[in-house]
C-alpha positions as CSV (number, residue, x, y, z in Angstrom):
1,M,23.7,20.6,-8.9
2,I,21.4,20.3,-5.9
3,K,20.2,16.8,-4.9
4,F,17.1,15.7,-3.1
5,I,17.9,12.6,-1.1
6,T,15.4,10.7,0.9
7,N,17.0,9.5,4.2
8,G,14.6,7.4,6.1
9,G,11.7,9.6,6.9
10,S,13.7,12.8,6.2
11,L,14.6,14.9,3.2
12,E,18.2,15.8,2.8
13,V,19.1,18.5,0.4
14,R,22.7,18.6,-0.7
15,S,24.9,20.8,-2.9
16,G,28.1,18.9,-3.3
17,D,29.2,18.0,0.2
18,V,27.2,20.8,1.8
19,V,23.9,19.9,3.5
20,L,21.4,22.7,2.8
21,L,18.5,21.1,4.5
22,L,17.6,18.1,6.6
23,T,14.0,17.9,7.8
24,P,11.3,15.3,8.4
25,M,9.3,14.9,5.2
26,K,6.0,15.1,7.1
27,N,6.8,18.7,7.9
28,I,7.2,19.7,4.2
29,A,4.7,21.6,2.0
30,F,5.3,23.4,-1.3
31,T,3.6,25.9,-3.5
32,S,2.9,24.2,-6.9
33,L,2.1,27.5,-8.6
34,E,5.8,28.4,-8.5
35,L,6.6,25.5,-10.7
36,Y,4.7,27.2,-13.6
37,Q,6.4,30.6,-13.4
38,D,8.7,32.0,-16.1
39,I,11.5,30.5,-14.1
40,P,10.1,27.3,-12.5
41,T,11.0,27.2,-8.9
42,I,10.9,24.6,-6.1
43,S,9.9,26.3,-2.8
44,L,9.5,24.2,0.3
45,Y,7.8,25.4,3.5
46,N,7.1,24.1,7.0
47,I,3.6,22.8,6.8
48,D,2.8,23.9,10.4
49,V,3.7,27.5,9.7
50,G,2.9,27.8,5.9
51,A,4.6,30.1,3.4
52,N,5.8,32.4,6.2
53,E,8.6,29.9,6.9
54,S,10.7,29.0,3.9
55,L,12.8,25.9,4.2
56,F,14.3,25.9,0.7
57,S,14.0,27.6,-2.6
58,A,15.9,27.1,-5.9
59,P,15.2,27.0,-9.7
60,L,13.8,23.7,-10.8
61,S,16.5,23.4,-13.4
62,Q,19.2,23.2,-10.6
63,V,17.5,20.4,-8.6
64,A,17.9,16.7,-9.2
65,D,17.0,13.4,-7.5
66,S,19.5,11.3,-5.6
67,D,20.6,9.7,-8.9
68,G,21.4,13.1,-10.5
69,N,18.4,13.2,-12.8
70,F,17.2,16.8,-13.1
71,F,13.5,17.3,-12.2
72,T,10.9,18.4,-14.7
73,V,7.6,19.8,-13.4
74,D,5.9,16.5,-13.8
75,S,8.7,14.4,-12.3
76,F,8.9,16.7,-9.3
77,L,5.2,16.6,-8.7
78,E,5.4,12.8,-8.8
79,Y,8.4,12.8,-6.5
80,A,6.6,15.0,-4.0
81,S,3.5,12.8,-4.1
82,L,5.5,9.7,-3.5
83,N,7.9,11.1,-0.8
84,F,6.2,14.0,0.8
85,G,2.7,12.6,0.6
86,M,1.2,15.7,-1.0
87,T,-1.5,16.6,-3.4
88,S,-1.0,19.8,-5.3
89,T,-3.6,22.5,-5.9
90,N,-3.5,25.7,-8.1
91,T,-2.1,27.8,-5.2
92,A,-0.6,25.5,-2.7
93,T,0.2,21.9,-1.8
94,L,-1.6,20.5,1.1
95,K,-0.4,17.7,3.3
96,I,-2.6,14.6,3.4
97,S,-2.2,11.1,4.5
98,T,-1.6,8.9,1.5
99,D,-0.9,5.6,3.1
100,I,-4.0,3.7,4.4
101,V,-4.1,0.4,6.2
102,I,-7.1,-2.0,5.7
103,N,-7.5,-4.9,8.1
104,G,-9.4,-8.2,7.8
105,M,-9.6,-11.7,9.2
106,V,-10.0,-15.2,7.9
107,N,-12.1,-17.2,10.3
108,N,-11.3,-20.9,10.8
109,L,-8.4,-21.0,8.4
110,A,-8.3,-23.9,6.0
111,S,-11.5,-25.4,7.4
112,Q,-13.0,-26.2,3.9
113,G,-10.5,-28.9,3.0
114,S,-8.5,-29.4,-0.2
115,G,-10.1,-27.6,-3.1
116,G,-12.1,-25.4,-0.7
117,Y,-11.9,-21.6,-0.2
118,D,-11.2,-19.3,2.7
119,F,-12.7,-15.8,2.6
120,M,-11.3,-12.8,4.3
121,E,-13.9,-10.8,6.3
122,W,-13.3,-7.1,5.8
123,T,-15.6,-5.7,8.5
124,S,-18.1,-8.5,9.2
125,N,-19.1,-11.9,8.0
126,V,-21.7,-12.5,5.3
127,T,-25.1,-14.1,5.9
128,T,-24.3,-17.5,4.4
129,S,-20.9,-19.3,4.2
130,S,-21.1,-19.6,0.4
131,Q,-21.1,-15.8,-0.1
132,I,-17.8,-13.9,-0.3
133,P,-17.4,-10.8,2.0
134,L,-16.8,-7.7,-0.2
135,W,-15.4,-4.2,0.3
136,R,-16.3,-1.7,-2.4
137,N,-13.3,0.4,-3.2
138,P,-14.2,4.2,-3.0
139,K,-11.3,5.4,-5.1
140,D,-8.1,4.3,-6.9
141,F,-5.5,2.7,-4.7
142,K,-2.3,0.8,-5.0
143,I,-1.3,-2.1,-2.7
144,L,2.2,-1.5,-1.5
145,E,2.5,-4.4,1.0
146,V,0.5,-7.2,2.7
147,T,1.1,-8.5,6.2
148,F,-0.4,-11.6,7.9
149,V,-0.3,-13.3,11.2
150,W,-1.7,-16.7,12.5
151,M,-3.7,-16.3,15.8
152,G,-4.5,-19.9,16.6
153,V,-3.8,-21.6,19.9
154,N,-1.6,-24.2,18.2
155,N,1.0,-23.8,15.5
156,L,0.2,-24.6,11.9
157,Q,0.7,-28.1,10.4
158,I,1.4,-27.8,6.6
159,G,2.9,-30.8,4.8
160,V,4.9,-30.6,1.6
161,G,2.6,-29.8,-1.3
162,E,0.0,-28.4,1.0
163,Q,-0.9,-24.7,1.0
164,V,-3.4,-21.9,1.2
165,E,-2.8,-19.3,-1.5
166,F,-4.4,-15.9,-1.0
167,E,-5.4,-13.7,-4.0
168,I,-7.2,-10.4,-4.2
169,G,-9.8,-10.0,-6.8
170,Y,-13.3,-8.5,-7.5
171,I,-16.9,-9.4,-8.2
172,T,-18.4,-7.4,-11.0
173,N,-21.3,-5.1,-10.3
174,N,-24.8,-6.6,-10.0
175,T,-23.4,-10.1,-9.6
176,S,-23.8,-12.5,-6.7
177,A,-20.7,-12.7,-4.5
178,Q,-20.0,-16.3,-5.1
179,I,-16.7,-18.0,-5.9
180,N,-17.6,-18.7,-9.6
181,N,-17.9,-14.9,-10.1
182,F,-14.5,-14.1,-8.5
183,N,-12.0,-12.4,-10.8
184,S,-8.4,-12.6,-9.6
185,I,-6.3,-9.4,-9.7
186,A,-3.1,-10.8,-8.1
187,T,-1.7,-13.3,-5.7
188,L,-0.9,-11.7,-2.3
189,F,0.9,-14.5,-0.4
190,T,1.0,-18.3,0.2
191,L,1.0,-20.3,3.4
192,D,2.9,-23.4,2.5
193,S,5.2,-26.0,4.1
194,T,7.8,-23.4,4.9
195,Y,5.4,-22.3,7.7
196,N,5.0,-25.8,9.1
197,N,5.2,-26.0,12.9
198,T,5.1,-22.2,13.2
199,F,2.8,-19.5,14.4
200,A,3.1,-18.0,10.9
201,S,3.5,-14.3,10.3
202,G,5.1,-12.4,7.5
203,Q,4.9,-9.6,4.9
204,V,5.2,-9.2,1.2
205,A,6.2,-5.8,-0.2
206,F,5.4,-5.5,-3.9
207,S,8.1,-4.0,-6.1
208,T,5.3,-3.3,-8.6
209,P,2.3,-2.1,-6.6
210,I,-1.0,-3.8,-7.3
211,D,-3.6,-1.5,-8.8
212,L,-7.1,-1.4,-7.3
213,A,-9.6,0.5,-9.4
214,K,-12.3,2.8,-8.1
215,Y,-15.6,1.2,-7.3
216,Q,-14.4,-2.4,-7.6
217,N,-16.1,-4.9,-5.3
218,L,-13.0,-6.4,-3.7
219,A,-12.5,-9.8,-2.1
220,I,-9.5,-11.7,-0.7
221,V,-9.9,-15.5,-1.3
222,G,-7.6,-18.3,-0.1
223,T,-7.5,-21.5,-2.2
224,E,-6.8,-24.6,-0.1
225,T,-4.6,-27.5,-1.3
226,G,-4.2,-30.6,0.9
227,T,-5.0,-30.7,4.6
228,V,-3.8,-27.7,6.5
229,T,-4.5,-27.8,10.3
230,P,-5.6,-26.7,12.8
231,N,-8.9,-25.3,11.5
232,D,-10.2,-23.5,14.5
233,G,-8.0,-20.4,14.4
234,E,-7.9,-17.0,12.7
235,L,-5.5,-15.4,10.3
236,G,-5.2,-11.7,10.4
237,I,-4.4,-9.8,7.1
238,S,-3.6,-6.2,6.6
239,L,-3.1,-4.2,3.4
240,L,-1.0,-1.1,3.1
241,L,-2.6,1.0,0.4
242,K,-1.4,4.2,-1.3
243,N,-3.9,6.8,-2.2
244,V,-3.5,7.7,-5.9
């Protein structure tokens, strides 16, 4: 049995105790056509050199993941997509960037008071404060992680039971971008009393990625509970998206 083991940003290929290959995953390309031969084969190449420099080749039936599960054609293509960041074609697999970071900002955090809403500005503010800034998703993505950081001059004051909960959602097509038309997809994170007296920052990695469908009009909205202060600072938010 030959095992593919992801080791940080590298791929380690082992046969028993023997290391057959250890190379950065960003350097790997493969020819998907070879998976559909009479004897399906996994062939890995150096992406900077192409098929002229073979890194590894073996029958698909002999290769397993780190848990010892033998690959099928479909499972290997999925593995390659998740770990090598590759998209297969009929003749070759090309290296593309599959992780994308989208940044935004909430201006004057928690300034609307209990029951009010904070809107994340994707690229710019909207004309009136009652309208939600939107970003129209050009393709299917998955949210892998969200990060946030408070940029105010003073630290946050958040009492017990007070919070700002941030959700991502969408506004349907041909509909005014107002809070009554906001449809929640998932909760991203919550600023609550655990962040009291701090210059809050943090991250949430989603064990089950959040699906974002192509051509959704996306918004991030914070719902305020209680009195969170100060209200004259900004909260930066970043989304780590996977291209699917």
